[in-house]
N, C-alpha and C positions, 0 to 999 in steps of 0.2 A: 123348722123342718118337721114334717109329720112322719110318724113311724109307719110308713106305708110301703108296700112293695111296688116297684116300678112296673113290674110285669102284670100284676093283677089289681093294683090299686086297692088292696084290702089291708086292713090294719094288721100289724105284726107286733110281736113282743119287742120292746126296746133293745133287748140284748141281741136280737138278730140284726137290727139296723145300725146301732151304735156300738162302738168299742167301749165296753164298760170295765175293762181290765184294771184301769187305774182309778176307779171310782170307789170311795169308801163311804159307807152309810153307818151313821151312829144312831142307834135307837135308844130311847130312854136316857138321853143325855141332856138334861135341862140347861138351856142357854141363858147366861146372865146378860150378855150383850155381844155385839160384833165390834171389832176394831177396824176403823176405816183409815185409808190413806188420804193424801191431800186431794185426790180426785173423788173422794167419798165412795170409793169402792171397798167392799169388805175384803180385808186381807187375812183376818183370822177371827176365830170365835172364842170367847171366854166362857167356859162352863161354870155353873153354880159351884162346882167343886173347886174351882180355881185353875183347873187345867186349861191350857190354851191349845187350840187346833189351828194350824197354819195351812194354807192352800197355795199351790204354785200357780193356779189359774183361776178357778172359780169356787165360790162358796154358795150353796143353796140351802136356805133354811125353810123347813116346812113344819108348821105347827098348827095348832087349832086356831080358829078365827079369832079367839080372844087373846091368844098368846102372841101371835105374829106382830100385831101393832104395838104391843108392849115392848117387844124386843127391839123393834125399829125405833121407838121413842127413847129407850135406854141407850141406844147407839147414836143418839143425837141426829136422827133422821127425821125431818119435819114432814110427817106423813099427811098432815092436814093440808098444807099448801100443795102437795103433790096430788091429793085426791080432788082438790077443787079446780085443777087445771082443765 
């Protein structure tokens, strides 16, 4: 879903389109790895500090291009086979 206005088809700030009341953003929180369930969906994130963050619905990780693949590999996600599909 694009963050656009139905009436003018112009881009809008996400906060105007989506309800972000229950969204938490953690900055400068180095991720050690994500913890996956049987379906290989991320259910929590373990930080380098040892703290664990759990989500009731979704987890989104956004890191530098060098760091994101490292986190996926540390989480036992085979990114090579996914990228070659």
